[in-house]
Backbone atoms as SQL, in Angstrom:
CREATE TABLE atoms (id INTEGER PRIMARY KEY, chain TEXT, resi INTEGER, resn TEXT, atom TEXT, x REAL, y REAL, z REAL);
INSERT INTO atoms VALUES
  (1, 'A', 1, 'MET', 'N', -11.140, 5.997, 11.886),
  (2, 'A', 1, 'MET', 'CA', -11.891, 4.961, 10.960),
  (3, 'A', 1, 'MET', 'C', -11.346, 5.013, 9.686),
  (4, 'A', 2, 'LEU', 'N', -10.975, 3.856, 9.200),
  (5, 'A', 2, 'LEU', 'CA', -10.413, 3.752, 7.665),
  (6, 'A', 2, 'LEU', 'C', -11.575, 3.536, 6.767),
  (7, 'A', 3, 'PRO', 'N', -11.328, 3.991, 5.433),
  (8, 'A', 3, 'PRO', 'CA', -12.271, 3.746, 4.328),
  (9, 'A', 3, 'PRO', 'C', -12.406, 2.265, 4.248),
  (10, 'A', 4, 'ALA', 'N', -13.522, 1.782, 3.625),
  (11, 'A', 4, 'ALA', 'CA', -13.948, 0.429, 3.339),
  (12, 'A', 4, 'ALA', 'C', -12.856, -0.246, 2.522),
  (13, 'A', 5, 'ASN', 'N', -12.299, 0.528, 1.610),
  (14, 'A', 5, 'ASN', 'CA', -11.396, -0.071, 0.565),
  (15, 'A', 5, 'ASN', 'C', -9.919, -0.156, 1.033),
  (16, 'A', 6, 'VAL', 'N', -9.709, -0.166, 2.407),
  (17, 'A', 6, 'VAL', 'CA', -8.378, -0.133, 2.884),
  (18, 'A', 6, 'VAL', 'C', -8.156, -1.484, 3.658),
  (19, 'A', 7, 'GLY', 'N', -7.155, -2.207, 3.322),
  (20, 'A', 7, 'GLY', 'CA', -6.963, -3.491, 4.077),
  (21, 'A', 7, 'GLY', 'C', -5.686, -3.293, 5.053),
  (22, 'A', 8, 'LEU', 'N', -5.823, -3.809, 6.191),
  (23, 'A', 8, 'LEU', 'CA', -4.734, -3.847, 7.060),
  (24, 'A', 8, 'LEU', 'C', -4.402, -5.340, 7.533),
  (25, 'A', 9, 'VAL', 'N', -3.024, -5.506, 7.406),
  (26, 'A', 9, 'VAL', 'CA', -2.453, -6.859, 7.856),
  (27, 'A', 9, 'VAL', 'C', -1.416, -6.637, 8.870),
  (28, 'A', 10, 'LYS', 'N', -1.629, -7.250, 10.029),
  (29, 'A', 10, 'LYS', 'CA', -0.489, -7.087, 11.042),
  (30, 'A', 10, 'LYS', 'C', 0.563, -8.330, 10.696),
  (31, 'A', 11, 'THR', 'N', 1.807, -7.857, 10.521),
  (32, 'A', 11, 'THR', 'CA', 2.869, -8.800, 10.258),
  (33, 'A', 11, 'THR', 'C', 3.379, -9.547, 11.369),
  (34, 'A', 12, 'ALA', 'N', 4.056, -10.626, 11.146),
  (35, 'A', 12, 'ALA', 'CA', 4.531, -11.517, 12.122),
  (36, 'A', 12, 'ALA', 'C', 5.524, -10.780, 13.060),
  (37, 'A', 13, 'HIS', 'N', 6.203, -9.769, 12.653),
  (38, 'A', 13, 'HIS', 'CA', 7.081, -9.018, 13.432),
  (39, 'A', 13, 'HIS', 'C', 6.519, -7.768, 14.085),
  (40, 'A', 14, 'GLY', 'N', 5.212, -7.688, 14.084),
  (41, 'A', 14, 'GLY', 'CA', 4.446, -6.673, 14.661),
  (42, 'A', 14, 'GLY', 'C', 4.186, -5.380, 13.902),
  (43, 'A', 15, 'GLY', 'N', 4.554, -5.311, 12.621),
  (44, 'A', 15, 'GLY', 'CA', 4.362, -4.113, 11.774),
  (45, 'A', 15, 'GLY', 'C', 3.023, -4.176, 11.192),
  (46, 'A', 16, 'LEU', 'N', 2.630, -3.167, 10.370),
  (47, 'A', 16, 'LEU', 'CA', 1.314, -3.151, 9.622),
  (48, 'A', 16, 'LEU', 'C', 1.608, -3.076, 8.193),
  (49, 'A', 17, 'HIS', 'N', 0.873, -3.720, 7.393),
  (50, 'A', 17, 'HIS', 'CA', 0.877, -3.626, 5.927),
  (51, 'A', 17, 'HIS', 'C', -0.491, -2.996, 5.583),
  (52, 'A', 18, 'VAL', 'N', -0.588, -1.907, 4.794),
  (53, 'A', 18, 'VAL', 'CA', -1.752, -1.245, 4.637),
  (54, 'A', 18, 'VAL', 'C', -1.918, -1.335, 2.960),
  (55, 'A', 19, 'TYR', 'N', -3.021, -1.920, 2.659),
  (56, 'A', 19, 'TYR', 'CA', -3.307, -2.118, 1.201),
  (57, 'A', 19, 'TYR', 'C', -4.461, -1.153, 0.813),
  (58, 'A', 20, 'CYS', 'N', -4.294, -0.255, -0.168),
  (59, 'A', 20, 'CYS', 'CA', -5.272, 0.794, -0.452),
  (60, 'A', 20, 'CYS', 'C', -5.399, 1.197, -1.830),
  (61, 'A', 21, 'ASN', 'N', -6.607, 1.599, -2.192),
  (62, 'A', 21, 'ASN', 'CA', -6.864, 2.117, -3.622),
  (63, 'A', 21, 'ASN', 'C', -6.449, 3.555, -3.565),
  (64, 'A', 22, 'ARG', 'N', -5.419, 3.972, -4.376),
  (65, 'A', 22, 'ARG', 'CA', -4.785, 5.169, -4.273),
  (66, 'A', 22, 'ARG', 'C', -5.638, 6.310, -4.701),
  (67, 'A', 23, 'ASP', 'N', -6.824, 6.113, -5.350),
  (68, 'A', 23, 'ASP', 'CA', -7.752, 7.106, -5.886),
  (69, 'A', 23, 'ASP', 'C', -7.038, 8.259, -6.747),
  (70, 'A', 24, 'GLY', 'N', -6.198, 7.847, -7.513),
  (71, 'A', 24, 'GLY', 'CA', -5.588, 8.937, -8.413),
  (72, 'A', 24, 'GLY', 'C', -4.372, 9.647, -7.817),
  (73, 'A', 25, 'TYR', 'N', -4.134, 9.311, -6.523),
  (74, 'A', 25, 'TYR', 'CA', -2.949, 9.958, -5.773),
  (75, 'A', 25, 'TYR', 'C', -1.616, 9.264, -6.345),
  (76, 'A', 26, 'THR', 'N', -0.661, 10.059, -6.923),
  (77, 'A', 26, 'THR', 'CA', 0.507, 9.513, -7.406),
  (78, 'A', 26, 'THR', 'C', 1.501, 9.038, -6.311),
  (79, 'A', 27, 'LEU', 'N', 1.829, 7.741, -6.348),
  (80, 'A', 27, 'LEU', 'CA', 2.811, 7.240, -5.411),
  (81, 'A', 27, 'LEU', 'C', 4.162, 7.162, -6.024),
  (82, 'A', 28, 'PRO', 'N', 5.224, 7.181, -5.206),
  (83, 'A', 28, 'PRO', 'CA', 6.507, 7.065, -5.895),
  (84, 'A', 28, 'PRO', 'C', 6.780, 5.592, -6.374),
  (85, 'A', 29, 'SER', 'N', 6.085, 4.721, -5.788),
  (86, 'A', 29, 'SER', 'CA', 6.312, 3.256, -6.194),
  (87, 'A', 29, 'SER', 'C', 5.031, 2.574, -5.723),
  (88, 'A', 30, 'ASN', 'N', 4.911, 1.308, -6.028),
  (89, 'A', 30, 'ASN', 'CA', 3.755, 0.475, -5.549),
  (90, 'A', 30, 'ASN', 'C', 3.751, 0.015, -4.214),
  (91, 'A', 31, 'ARG', 'N', 5.063, 0.187, -3.500),
  (92, 'A', 31, 'ARG', 'CA', 5.271, -0.037, -2.076),
  (93, 'A', 31, 'ARG', 'C', 6.143, 1.063, -1.482),
  (94, 'A', 32, 'CYS', 'N', 5.750, 1.383, -0.274),
  (95, 'A', 32, 'CYS', 'CA', 6.477, 2.377, 0.454),
  (96, 'A', 32, 'CYS', 'C', 6.768, 1.596, 1.887),
  (97, 'A', 33, 'VAL', 'N', 7.876, 1.059, 1.923),
  (98, 'A', 33, 'VAL', 'CA', 8.302, 0.290, 3.153),
  (99, 'A', 33, 'VAL', 'C', 8.729, 1.297, 4.279),
  (100, 'A', 34, 'LYS', 'N', 8.320, 1.178, 5.433),
  (101, 'A', 34, 'LYS', 'CA', 8.631, 1.975, 6.659),
  (102, 'A', 34, 'LYS', 'C', 8.349, 3.375, 6.311),
  (103, 'A', 35, 'CYS', 'N', 7.247, 3.647, 5.773),
  (104, 'A', 35, 'CYS', 'CA', 7.002, 5.062, 5.361),
  (105, 'A', 35, 'CYS', 'C', 6.378, 5.848, 6.684),
  (106, 'A', 36, 'ILE', 'N', 5.873, 5.049, 7.708),
  (107, 'A', 36, 'ILE', 'CA', 5.527, 5.669, 8.858),
  (108, 'A', 36, 'ILE', 'C', 6.216, 4.807, 10.113),
  (109, 'A', 37, 'VAL', 'N', 7.050, 5.360, 10.809),
  (110, 'A', 37, 'VAL', 'CA', 7.654, 4.711, 11.934),
  (111, 'A', 37, 'VAL', 'C', 7.428, 5.378, 13.277),
  (112, 'A', 38, 'LEU', 'N', 6.659, 4.634, 14.168),
  (113, 'A', 38, 'LEU', 'CA', 6.365, 5.154, 15.496),
  (114, 'A', 38, 'LEU', 'C', 7.198, 4.302, 16.422),
  (115, 'A', 39, 'ASP', 'N', 7.197, 4.602, 17.730),
  (116, 'A', 39, 'ASP', 'CA', 7.846, 3.960, 18.738),
  (117, 'A', 39, 'ASP', 'C', 7.770, 2.470, 18.718),
  (118, 'A', 40, 'ASN', 'N', 6.525, 1.947, 18.646),
  (119, 'A', 40, 'ASN', 'CA', 6.426, 0.423, 18.689),
  (120, 'A', 40, 'ASN', 'C', 5.830, -0.193, 17.474),
  (121, 'A', 41, 'ILE', 'N', 5.827, 0.500, 16.276),
  (122, 'A', 41, 'ILE', 'CA', 5.216, -0.080, 15.012),
  (123, 'A', 41, 'ILE', 'C', 5.896, 0.629, 13.777),
  (124, 'A', 42, 'GLU', 'N', 6.051, -0.132, 12.728),
  (125, 'A', 42, 'GLU', 'CA', 6.384, 0.308, 11.493),
  (126, 'A', 42, 'GLU', 'C', 5.245, 0.024, 10.508),
  (127, 'A', 43, 'ILE', 'N', 5.037, 1.008, 9.708),
  (128, 'A', 43, 'ILE', 'CA', 3.780, 0.808, 8.723),
  (129, 'A', 43, 'ILE', 'C', 4.327, 0.942, 7.321),
  (130, 'A', 44, 'ASP', 'N', 4.047, -0.099, 6.502),
  (131, 'A', 44, 'ASP', 'CA', 4.339, -0.104, 5.155),
  (132, 'A', 44, 'ASP', 'C', 3.098, -0.004, 4.341),
  (133, 'A', 45, 'ILE', 'N', 3.126, 0.860, 3.171),
  (134, 'A', 45, 'ILE', 'CA', 1.866, 1.092, 2.505),
  (135, 'A', 45, 'ILE', 'C', 2.006, 0.407, 0.990),
  (136, 'A', 46, 'PHE', 'N', 1.025, -0.179, 0.494),
  (137, 'A', 46, 'PHE', 'CA', 1.100, -0.983, -0.727),
  (138, 'A', 46, 'PHE', 'C', -0.149, -0.442, -1.649),
  (139, 'A', 47, 'GLY', 'N', 0.068, 0.100, -2.731),
  (140, 'A', 47, 'GLY', 'CA', -0.992, 0.494, -3.634),
  (141, 'A', 47, 'GLY', 'C', -0.786, 0.075, -5.125),
  (142, 'A', 48, 'GLN', 'N', -1.844, -0.242, -5.740),
  (143, 'A', 48, 'GLN', 'CA', -1.784, -0.716, -7.147),
  (144, 'A', 48, 'GLN', 'C', -1.480, 0.454, -8.009),
  (145, 'A', 49, 'MET', 'N', -0.378, 0.296, -8.867),
  (146, 'A', 49, 'MET', 'CA', 0.115, 1.323, -9.745),
  (147, 'A', 49, 'MET', 'C', -0.487, 1.211, -11.070),
  (148, 'A', 50, 'PHE', 'N', -0.819, -0.114, -11.517),
  (149, 'A', 50, 'PHE', 'CA', -1.313, -0.339, -12.800),
  (150, 'A', 50, 'PHE', 'C', -2.586, -1.249, -12.763),
  (151, 'A', 51, 'LYS', 'N', -3.430, -1.110, -13.758),
  (152, 'A', 51, 'LYS', 'CA', -4.792, -1.928, -13.623),
  (153, 'A', 51, 'LYS', 'C', -4.423, -3.451, -13.652),
  (154, 'A', 52, 'TYR', 'N', -3.369, -3.771, -14.454),
  (155, 'A', 52, 'TYR', 'CA', -3.003, -5.231, -14.641),
  (156, 'A', 52, 'TYR', 'C', -1.625, -5.515, -14.057),
  (157, 'A', 53, 'LYS', 'N', -1.404, -6.704, -13.425),
  (158, 'A', 53, 'LYS', 'CA', -0.154, -7.017, -12.986),
  (159, 'A', 53, 'LYS', 'C', 0.909, -6.794, -13.974),
  (160, 'A', 54, 'GLU', 'N', 0.763, -7.324, -15.185),
  (161, 'A', 54, 'GLU', 'CA', 1.658, -7.042, -16.231),
  (162, 'A', 54, 'GLU', 'C', 1.124, -6.024, -17.054),
  (163, 'A', 55, 'HIS', 'N', 1.607, -4.830, -17.091),
  (164, 'A', 55, 'HIS', 'CA', 0.943, -3.665, -17.722),
  (165, 'A', 55, 'HIS', 'C', 1.411, -3.380, -19.115),
  (166, 'A', 56, 'GLY', 'N', 2.588, -4.011, -19.521),
  (167, 'A', 56, 'GLY', 'CA', 3.073, -3.839, -20.874),
  (168, 'A', 56, 'GLY', 'C', 2.128, -4.122, -21.918),
  (169, 'A', 57, 'GLY', 'N', 1.753, -3.063, -22.807),
  (170, 'A', 57, 'GLY', 'CA', 0.782, -3.168, -23.823),
  (171, 'A', 57, 'GLY', 'C', -0.613, -3.269, -23.560),
  (172, 'A', 58, 'MET', 'N', -0.883, -3.207, -22.127),
  (173, 'A', 58, 'MET', 'CA', -2.399, -3.179, -21.849),
  (174, 'A', 58, 'MET', 'C', -2.804, -1.936, -21.433),
  (175, 'A', 59, 'GLU', 'N', -4.105, -1.667, -21.519),
  (176, 'A', 59, 'GLU', 'CA', -4.610, -0.367, -21.128),
  (177, 'A', 59, 'GLU', 'C', -4.424, -0.165, -19.577),
  (178, 'A', 60, 'GLN', 'N', -4.072, 1.002, -19.164),
  (179, 'A', 60, 'GLN', 'CA', -3.876, 1.280, -17.763),
  (180, 'A', 60, 'GLN', 'C', -5.075, 1.982, -17.216);
C-alpha cells in the first residue's frame, strides 16, 4: 500500500512514473529515471526539489 501523497502513472511504453513528496529525504535530482528495473517494468521516480518551480531568489 502506498501513502496517499504518492501518485502513480503508467506510461505508454509500460513503465511507471512515481510522483512523491520526499519528506526531507535528499534526492540526487528531481528525477531518477530507471531507478528500479524489473523483468517487465521500469520505474522512474519524480520528487519536488524546491517549493517553487523557479526557485532563484525565492524562499525554499
